[in-house]
N, C-alpha and C positions, 0 to 999 in steps of 0.2 A: 816364491816359485809355487808353493802349495796352492795359493789362491788362484794363480793362473791356470793350474791344472784343473782345479775344480770348475772354474768358469768354462774351460774348454769342454769338460765332460758334460756340463749342463747344456751348452750350445749344441753339442753332438746329439744329446738325447732329444732336444727339441726338434732338430732337423730330421732326426730319425722318425719322430712321431708324425711330422708333416709329410714326410715321404710315404709313410704307411697310409696316411689318410688319402693322399693323392692316388696311391695305388688302388685303394678300396673304391674310390670314386670312379676310377677308370674301369675297374672290374664290373661295377654295378651298371654302368652305361653300356658296357659290352654285352652284359647278360640281357639287357632289355631288347637289344637288336639281334635278329636272327641273321647269321652270315649268309651271303648269297651262295646259292647252289647246295645248301645243306639239306639233307634228307634223313628222315628217321630210319634207323636200321630195322629191317624186316624181322618178324618173329617166325622162327623156323622150328623144325622137329627137335633140333639139338638143344633149343632153349627149354623145352619141356618134354623130355623123352618118355616119362612115365605116364603122361596123359592126365585126364581129369578123374577125380575120385567119385563124383556123383553125376547123375544125368540131370540136365536142365532142359526145360521145354517152354515154348511160348506159343500161344494160339491167338488168332485174330479173325474176326468175321469180315466178310466182303459182301457188297450188294449184289442183287440178282443180275443186274446188267453186266457185271464183270465175269460172270460164270463162263460164257463162251470164250472170252479172251484167255482166261486162266487155263481152260482146257487145251487151247492151242499151244500156249507157251510153257506148259507144265514140264515137258521133258527137258527143256532148256534150263528151267529153274532147278530141277533135280541135278542136272549135270554141273551147274555152277556151284550149288551147295555141296555136291559130292566131292569137289576138289578140297573143300574145307572140312570134309568128313562130318557134315551135318545132314541129318535125315529130315526130309520134308514129306508131309502127307496132305492130300486135298480131299476134303469131305464135302461133296456136292449136296448131300441131303440136309446137313445142318448149315451149310454155307460158311465153312470155316477152313482156315489153313493152319497147320501145326508144324513147328520145327523143333527138333530135339537133338541133343548131342549123342555121340556114339562112343564106343571104347577107343576108337582110333583118333578121336578129336584131341588135338594137342594145344590149340589156341583157345584160351578161356574167353576171349572177346569175340570169337567167331559166332557164337550163338546170339550175341547182341546185334551183330551185323545182319544175321539171318532174320532176326525179328524185325529190324528196320526194313529189310527187303520185302517181306510179306506185307508190311504196313503200307509201303509205297505202292505195291501192286494193287492193294485193295483201294487205294485212293486214286486210281486211274492213271498212274504213272506208267509209261510203256516199259517193257522189260529191258530194252536196250539202254535206257537211262538208269533204271533201278539197279541193274547189276553192278554199276559203278560203286555202290555203297560197300561192296566187299573189298575195295581197295583201302590201303592204310590211311591215305591222306584225305579221305572223303568222309563226310558226315551228312546227316539229314535232319530236317526240322519240319514238323507238321504243325502249322499254326491254325488254331481254331478261331474262326471269325464270325461264327453264327450267332453268338450271344453278345457281340459288341454293339450292335445296333438293334433297337427294338422294332422300329418300323420296317416292314418287309420291303416296301417300294424303295425306301432310302438305302437299305442294305444292298439291293440289286444294283442301284445306280452307282454306289461307291465301289462295289466289286467290279463293275464294268469299267469304272474310271481307272482301276488298277491294271486291267488288261489293256485298255486304250483302243484307239481306232485301228482295226485290223491287227491287233496284238502288238502295236509299235512300242507302247510303254513297257510292256512285259519283256519285250526283246531287248530294249535299252537297259533294263534292270539286270537282265541275264548277262549282258556283255560287260557291264561295270562291276558286277560282283563275282563273275565266273561261276555262277550257279545255274542249275536248271530249276525253273519255277513252274508249278502246275496249279492253276486255280480250278477247283472242282467242288461244287456244292458249298458246304459250310466250312471248308478247310482250304488252306494253301500249303502245298507240299513243296519244299525246297531241298535241293541236293547239291552239295559242293563243299568247298573248304570252310573252316570254322569262321574266319573273318567275314567271308561273303554271306554266310547264314545270319550273322549278327546284323549286317546291314539290311538284308532282305526282311527280317522280322521288324526292324525299325520302320522301314518304308510301308509295310503292310499295316502295322498298327496305326501309323499316322494317317494313312488313307482312310481307315475305318473311323478315325476321329475327325474327318472332314478336312484334312490337309492334303492338298493335291500332290500326287507323287512326283510331278515335274520339279518341284522345289528340292526334294531330296535327291533326285537324279542330278540336278545341277550341282549340288554340294559334292556328290560323289565324283563327278567329272573334275571338279577343282582339286579334290583330294588326290585323285589319280595323277594329275599333273604335278602336284607338290611332292608326291612321293618319289618322283624321278630325281629330284634335287637332293644330293646327299648332305648339303649344308643345312637344310631345313629339317633334318631328321629329328634333332633334339630340341627344336623350337616349337613354340605354340603357333597353330594355324588359324587361330580365331580371327586375326586381322584380315586374312584372305577370304574367309568364308562369308557368304552373304547372310544378312539378317532380314528375313521376310516377316512382314507385319500384316495383320488382318486389316485391310482398308475398308472393306464393305461390311462393316458390322451393323446389323440391323438395330436401330434404336428401339428401346423398350417403349411400347405404346402406353401412354398414360390413360387412365380411366376417365370417362366423361364425368362421372360423379365422384368427386374426391371426398372420401369420408374423413372428417376432421375428428381427431382424437380428443375426447373429453378429458378434463383435468381429473387426476386420480384423487379419489376420496375414500377414506377407510370405511365410511358408513355405507350400508347397502341402500339401493334406491327405494323410495316409498312405494308401498304396495298399492296397486290400482284399486279403486272402490268397487266393491261387489254390488250386485243388483239390490240386495237388501239394504246396503248402506245408502244407496241413492234413494230408495223408497222411504227410508227413515228420514233423510234430509228434506225431502219434499212433503212428507206427511202422508204419502199414499199407503204406507205399510199398515196404518191404523184404520183404513177404510174397509168397508165390507166388500165381499167378492162381487156382489151385484153392482155396486158402484164402480168397482174397478173394471168390470166387463163393459159397463155403459161408457166409461171414459175411453176404453180401447176402441169400441165401436165408433164413437164420435171422431177419434183421431183417424181411423180407417176411412170414414166417410169424407173427412176433409181432404185426405190425400187423394181419394178417388175423384173428388170434384176438381181438384187441381189438375189431375192427369187428364180428365175429360176436357177441361178448358184448353189445355195445351194441344190436345189432339184436334179439337174443333178449329183452333187457330191455324194449325198446319193444313187442315183440309180446306179452309176458306182461302188460303193463299193461292190455290190453283184457280179460283174464280175471280181474283182481282186482275183486271186488264192491265197490261203493261203500258207505260207512257209512250204515246206516239210521237215520233220525231216530225217537225214541220217540214213540208215539202219544199217550200221556197224560203230562201234565207232573206231575212229582212235587211234592206239597205238603209243605212243611216243617211238621211238627207242633211246636206250641209246647212247650217243655221244661217238665215238671211240677216245680214248685219243692218240692213236698212234700204231705203229706196235709192235707186241710182239717179245721179244728177246728169240728165241728158244734155243740158246746155253746156256743161263743163266739157263733156266729151266732144261736142261739136266745135267748140273753141280750139281744142287740142288738134283736131283734124285740120282745121283751117291754118293753124300756125305751121303744121308740118308741111302743108302744100306751099306756103309762101317762103319757107326756108330755102336757102341756096347753099350749095356746098362751099365752105370757106368764107362765106359772107356773114356778117352779123344779122340777127333777126330784124326784119323790117316791120315796123308797126303799121297797121292799116291806116290810110289817109282818111280824114273826115270828109263826108260828102259835100261837094261844092254847091254854092247857092244857085248857079246857072242851071245845073242839072235838076235841081229841085223845082225851079220855075217851069222848065220844059215839061216835067211830069204833071204839074198842076194844069197846064194848058191843054194837054191831051185829055185829061179827065173832063174838063169843061166842054170840050168839043163833043165828046161822046155823050 
């Protein structure tokens, strides 16, 4: 009986461990996913009734062309920041905006939001969009793209590629990420939820690395459709996402003259012979200066004579008449094989006349004796 009880106890302990493990696994999976319709509780006066201990302040500079716009919307900025009990001041002489906390400020993160607000206003974001940063579920990201591409023309082309024709690419990116994106100068300002800002930064950085934004937009569209299916929430999406490859990679041009590497030798190369070494080898070193000068003069004269002869030949080429082409082409006469046999030709003609169609060739009859006698008589009479 004791053995049975111990076995039961062990089995219960093992099942208890398994059940604990399964509970922990379920809890971890639940923690990874945010429940639908959940919102972060707002921070109010009752959470920090005593306020802040010290004053904090931030300042930022703005360009000259933003001065007129900031003058117009400054009362609205002061009103929006006044609700969070943050003081704002505009210095047009220095071209700077400063925000600082007051004694009434109870939210410690309000000064950080105010800093982001003035940064967005300095980067040409309109006030209607920049005010959204004061909300709890909003964040901003200012991406610096000026130093990512060295060539200025290439940088302008890639920045324009991010905007797209008539701003279509930027609008698609805004719809997919639920963010407001503003491309201005050497920076890209983005305003929206944290997940969207992460995607915007990835698209912008890839575009500056010569990856077209349409590829990233396509993947975002597929992810958006996959997120609607609750069964795929805990699965990997790599099988559904497209893998784009660089097809038009320019081949590296090979040099015309390929340098062949010589075999490595530990010994240094032999030093070239100096002028004195050459003179010692030929024996000129031991000659007098007068003899050396005479030799040099002779060499110079020989070279001059060669140059003169070359020049004279080039000049004489102009006086040589060109070869004239013959006016009439020579006709080659057919070679005479021999004298023609006239009698043979006459016989052929006679045979052709005597031939009849379908009848064998008739041989000519020999002359009769009576006809020969008549001819003789006629001659004698004459």
